[in-house]
Rosetta silent file (secondary structure, phi, psi, omega in degrees, C-alpha in Angstrom):
SEQUENCE: MLDVANDLLAALLGAIPDAEASVKRSLNGWSAKEIIGHLIDSACNNQQKFVRAMAGSGSDFPRYEQEHWVDSQRYNEEGWHDLIALWRAYNIHLAHVIGNVESRLLSNSIDIPGLGPQTLEFLMRDYVVHLKHHLRQILPDLS
SCORE:     score description
SCORE:     0.000 S_00000001
   1 L     0.000  -36.389 -176.025  -10.505   19.138  227.870 S_00000001
   2 L  -119.443   92.871 -178.674   -9.261   22.704  228.323 S_00000001
   3 L  -119.462   43.179 -177.922   -5.938   22.777  230.148 S_00000001
   4 L  -108.971   -2.179 -178.667   -4.365   25.729  228.401 S_00000001
   5 L  -105.191   27.750 -175.965   -5.065   28.460  230.939 S_00000001
   6 L   -79.851  171.739 -176.410   -2.780   27.083  233.610 S_00000001
   7 H   -62.719  -39.385 -178.383   -0.179   28.970  235.628 S_00000001
   8 H   -62.898  -45.579  179.910    2.807   27.599  233.676 S_00000001
   9 H   -63.225  -43.613  177.518    1.431   28.753  230.347 S_00000001
  10 H   -60.995  -37.795  178.544    0.618   32.195  231.746 S_00000001
  11 H   -67.409  -41.278  178.264    4.172   32.386  233.103 S_00000001
  12 H   -62.220  -44.529  176.961    5.668   31.412  229.720 S_00000001
  13 H   -65.121  -41.868 -178.084    3.621   34.091  227.983 S_00000001
  14 H   -65.644  -20.690  179.013    4.418   36.589  230.740 S_00000001
  15 L   -75.236  -14.428  177.451    8.147   36.044  230.240 S_00000001
  16 L   -77.383  125.313  179.857    7.889   37.634  226.808 S_00000001
  17 L   -62.274  146.392 -178.781    8.753   41.342  227.124 S_00000001
  18 H   -52.547  -46.495 -178.041    5.919   43.766  226.308 S_00000001
  19 H   -61.962  -40.472  178.704    7.867   45.374  223.468 S_00000001
  20 H   -67.079  -36.892 -179.853    8.593   41.973  221.890 S_00000001
  21 H   -66.463  -17.281 -179.698    4.924   40.957  222.222 S_00000001
  22 L   -89.592   -9.950 -175.559    4.008   43.993  220.090 S_00000001
  23 L   -79.058  127.894  177.005    6.191   43.015  217.122 S_00000001
  24 L   -67.414  138.825 -175.788    4.320   41.681  214.101 S_00000001
  25 L   -76.097  -23.523  176.640    5.530   38.204  213.133 S_00000001
  26 L  -157.805  176.008 -177.789    5.346   38.964  209.392 S_00000001
  27 L   -56.393  -42.880 -179.033    4.176   41.703  207.067 S_00000001
  28 L  -106.047    6.954 -175.667    0.580   40.462  207.152 S_00000001
  29 L   -92.517  173.894  178.393    0.781   38.567  210.440 S_00000001
  30 L   -97.627  154.483  171.058   -0.267   39.373  213.957 S_00000001
  31 L   -78.507  170.922  175.822    1.937   40.170  216.933 S_00000001
  32 H   -59.856  -39.558  177.795    1.758   38.022  220.085 S_00000001
  33 H   -61.243  -42.098 -179.627   -0.505   40.704  221.607 S_00000001
  34 H   -70.196  -33.594  176.170   -2.817   40.512  218.606 S_00000001
  35 H   -64.997  -47.288  177.941   -2.852   36.706  218.739 S_00000001
  36 H   -64.013  -38.452  175.205   -3.833   36.768  222.417 S_00000001
  37 H   -60.079  -43.811  176.511   -6.372   39.483  221.578 S_00000001
  38 H   -60.548  -38.501  178.912   -7.778   37.231  218.859 S_00000001
  39 H   -70.573  -29.691  172.998   -7.993   34.410  221.408 S_00000001
  40 H   -66.561  -45.644  177.299   -9.884   36.719  223.786 S_00000001
  41 H   -60.101  -41.900  179.213  -12.283   37.502  220.935 S_00000001
  42 H   -62.376  -42.280  178.079  -12.556   33.797  220.182 S_00000001
  43 H   -61.522  -44.385  179.994  -13.369   33.058  223.823 S_00000001
  44 H   -61.130  -48.845 -179.666  -16.042   35.769  223.807 S_00000001
  45 H   -65.976  -42.110 -177.741  -17.622   34.511  220.583 S_00000001
  46 H   -71.035  -32.629  175.471  -17.394   30.860  221.566 S_00000001
  47 H   -57.912  -44.262  178.948  -18.934   31.451  224.984 S_00000001
  48 H   -65.162  -41.068  177.454  -22.001   32.777  223.195 S_00000001
  49 H   -60.898  -45.353 -178.856  -22.018   29.831  220.779 S_00000001
  50 H   -59.806  -49.268 -175.927  -21.777   27.367  223.669 S_00000001
  51 H   -67.084  -41.186  178.450  -24.597   28.953  225.640 S_00000001
  52 H   -65.072  -40.973  178.101  -26.844   29.357  222.593 S_00000001
  53 H   -66.574  -38.020  177.265  -26.233   25.751  221.559 S_00000001
  54 H   -62.094  -31.850  179.262  -26.987   24.578  225.111 S_00000001
  55 H   -70.402  -17.984  177.382  -30.324   26.404  224.860 S_00000001
  56 L    73.474   19.397 -177.011  -31.086   24.209  221.861 S_00000001
  57 L   -74.910  -26.281 -178.369  -32.445   27.088  219.835 S_00000001
  58 L    65.675   15.724 -175.771  -30.470   26.164  216.705 S_00000001
  59 L   -71.018  163.096  176.822  -30.442   29.834  215.820 S_00000001
  60 E   -71.865  152.127  177.619  -27.996   31.480  213.473 S_00000001
  61 L  -119.646  137.641 -178.897  -24.868   33.033  214.918 S_00000001
  62 L   -61.868  148.394  178.631  -23.306   36.184  213.416 S_00000001
  63 L   -66.625  139.924  178.366  -20.151   35.751  211.361 S_00000001
  64 L   -92.097  113.443  179.814  -16.942   36.561  213.255 S_00000001
  65 L   -93.963   84.439 -169.076  -14.905   39.123  211.318 S_00000001
  66 H   -60.594  -40.362 -179.262  -11.552   38.436  212.981 S_00000001
  67 H   -63.675  -42.936  178.018   -9.474   41.099  211.231 S_00000001
  68 H   -61.849  -45.892 -178.602  -11.989   43.807  212.143 S_00000001
  69 H   -59.770  -47.110 -177.339  -12.174   42.619  215.762 S_00000001
  70 H   -68.032  -47.225 -178.335   -8.376   42.589  216.166 S_00000001
  71 H   -63.353  -44.357 -173.613   -7.769   45.860  214.295 S_00000001
  72 H   -70.347  -23.529 -178.190  -10.552   47.829  215.969 S_00000001
  73 H   -92.902   -5.389  172.601   -9.481   46.883  219.502 S_00000001
  74 L    50.115   54.282 -176.486   -5.847   47.946  218.986 S_00000001
  75 H   -59.886  -30.580  179.952   -4.391   45.124  221.023 S_00000001
  76 H   -64.062  -17.839 -179.705   -0.797   46.242  220.348 S_00000001
  77 H   -95.219    0.575 -179.924   -1.487   49.330  222.434 S_00000001
  78 L   -97.247  155.240  179.065   -2.704   47.367  225.440 S_00000001
  79 L   -66.121  133.523 -177.854   -0.487   46.077  228.235 S_00000001
  80 H   -58.317  -47.027 -177.688    0.808   42.554  227.577 S_00000001
  81 H   -68.845  -30.715  174.680    0.230   41.324  231.128 S_00000001
  82 H   -65.931  -42.352  178.034   -3.307   42.756  231.124 S_00000001
  83 H   -62.933  -44.346  179.585   -4.076   40.838  227.925 S_00000001
  84 H   -60.677  -44.484 -178.460   -2.646   37.616  229.367 S_00000001
  85 H   -63.038  -42.566  179.292   -4.710   38.026  232.552 S_00000001
  86 H   -66.587  -45.950  178.480   -7.939   38.624  230.625 S_00000001
  87 H   -58.142  -46.954 -178.022   -7.271   35.720  228.244 S_00000001
  88 H   -63.371  -46.150 -179.503   -6.446   33.409  231.151 S_00000001
  89 H   -62.274  -42.183  179.366   -9.507   34.387  233.200 S_00000001
  90 H   -62.533  -40.787 -178.357  -11.820   33.934  230.239 S_00000001
  91 H   -74.723  -27.584  172.274  -10.408   30.484  229.531 S_00000001
  92 H   -63.255  -42.154  178.296  -10.682   29.406  233.148 S_00000001
  93 H   -65.527  -44.603 -179.740  -14.378   30.232  232.866 S_00000001
  94 H   -64.788  -34.245  174.965  -14.741   28.399  229.537 S_00000001
  95 H   -61.892  -39.082  176.655  -12.987   25.364  231.026 S_00000001
  96 H   -62.954  -46.444 -179.931  -15.636   25.455  233.753 S_00000001
  97 H   -61.396  -49.125 -179.167  -18.437   25.668  231.169 S_00000001
  98 H   -62.540  -42.178 -178.138  -16.980   22.847  229.066 S_00000001
  99 H   -70.593  -16.512 -176.368  -16.317   20.696  232.117 S_00000001
 100 H  -117.192    8.177  179.327  -19.843   21.080  233.420 S_00000001
 101 L   -69.352  140.083  177.475  -21.973   20.843  230.290 S_00000001
 102 L   -70.818  130.673 -175.196  -24.646   18.162  230.473 S_00000001
 103 H   -58.087  -30.292 -179.388  -23.736   15.357  228.070 S_00000001
 104 H   -66.069  -17.895 -178.883  -27.275   15.276  226.662 S_00000001
 105 H   -88.590  -11.972 -174.649  -26.690   18.810  225.292 S_00000001
 106 L   -62.818  -23.256  178.955  -23.567   17.946  223.303 S_00000001
 107 L   -89.109   -5.876  174.141  -25.604   16.982  220.247 S_00000001
 108 L   -61.658  150.169 -179.070  -27.442   20.347  220.181 S_00000001
 109 E  -131.537  165.327  177.161  -26.387   22.471  217.233 S_00000001
 110 E  -140.480  144.931  179.830  -26.190   26.070  216.111 S_00000001
 111 E   -85.597  127.026  179.316  -25.863   27.431  212.565 S_00000001
 112 E  -113.375  126.473  179.622  -22.568   29.161  211.824 S_00000001
 113 L   -54.527  130.695  179.285  -22.298   31.264  208.627 S_00000001
 114 L    84.857  -14.145 -179.762  -20.129   29.476  206.087 S_00000001
 115 L  -118.673  -24.794 -177.031  -20.058   26.259  208.116 S_00000001
 116 E    82.076 -161.154 -177.491  -23.706   25.353  208.593 S_00000001
 117 E   -67.259  133.568  178.369  -25.013   23.500  211.641 S_00000001
 118 E  -129.248  135.351  179.054  -22.342   22.610  214.215 S_00000001
 119 E   -75.913  157.382  176.149  -22.888   20.528  217.346 S_00000001
 120 H   -59.043  -42.741  179.146  -21.976   21.827  220.761 S_00000001
 121 H   -58.948  -46.314  178.376  -19.507   18.970  221.150 S_00000001
 122 H   -60.830  -45.829 -178.618  -17.759   19.914  217.887 S_00000001
 123 H   -58.762  -42.175 -179.078  -17.682   23.608  218.851 S_00000001
 124 H   -68.400  -44.042  178.445  -16.112   22.853  222.221 S_00000001
 125 H   -65.727  -43.784 -179.512  -13.489   20.492  220.797 S_00000001
 126 H   -64.069  -34.883  177.451  -12.716   22.823  217.905 S_00000001
 127 H   -58.242  -45.529 -178.891  -12.299   25.745  220.310 S_00000001
 128 H   -66.048  -42.520  177.780   -9.506   23.921  222.117 S_00000001
 129 H   -59.839  -46.218  179.359   -7.794   22.942  218.832 S_00000001
 130 H   -61.266  -43.817  179.634   -8.004   26.558  217.631 S_00000001
 131 H   -60.081  -48.666 -179.452   -6.649   27.849  220.929 S_00000001
 132 H   -64.545  -38.648  178.103   -3.657   25.512  220.872 S_00000001
 133 H   -55.798  -49.619 -177.665   -2.934   26.345  217.220 S_00000001
 134 H   -72.669  -33.261  176.781   -2.587   30.045  218.002 S_00000001
 135 H   -64.319  -34.771  177.747   -0.668   29.505  221.238 S_00000001
 136 H   -68.183  -21.227  174.861    1.902   27.505  219.261 S_00000001
 137 H   -68.934  -29.987  178.975    2.397   30.552  217.055 S_00000001
 138 H   -90.821  -43.249 -177.727    3.664   32.386  220.138 S_00000001
 139 L  -120.321   83.451 -172.986    5.220   29.424  221.967 S_00000001
 140 L   -59.622  -23.902 -178.637    6.360   26.966  219.249 S_00000001
 141 L   -85.817    2.702  179.704    7.608   24.380  221.777 S_00000001
 142 L   -64.608  130.773 -179.815    4.154   24.028  223.366 S_00000001
 143 L   -92.438    0.000    0.000    3.048   20.405  223.319 S_00000001
């Protein structure tokens, strides 16, 4: 389900020069560093959603304020290869979690502000869709 943290993808991202990765794509857009930073934040938030949903508590999850997370962590000032390594390692772990979840837990849900109850299966599938969407912003030829 999650085959986006492979060596080839890391190499494609790593081929982008650090200075180029810091350039904002538009006036209100994020740079490649900020996109990868956002994906690190997404991995962090989604790991918690996955584990909480597996627990079957159905509890509320705090709203993710993506602009605040990206701005406050100043991803453009961090090393590009360090960001890629952290993003890749986090996604290798999430691939492990997704690949080993017990099927009986996939119907467990958690409440997400603005979205309501979401099943673990939906959250895991949506995570991959979201990840690929943002990777295509950096690497438009990604299939």
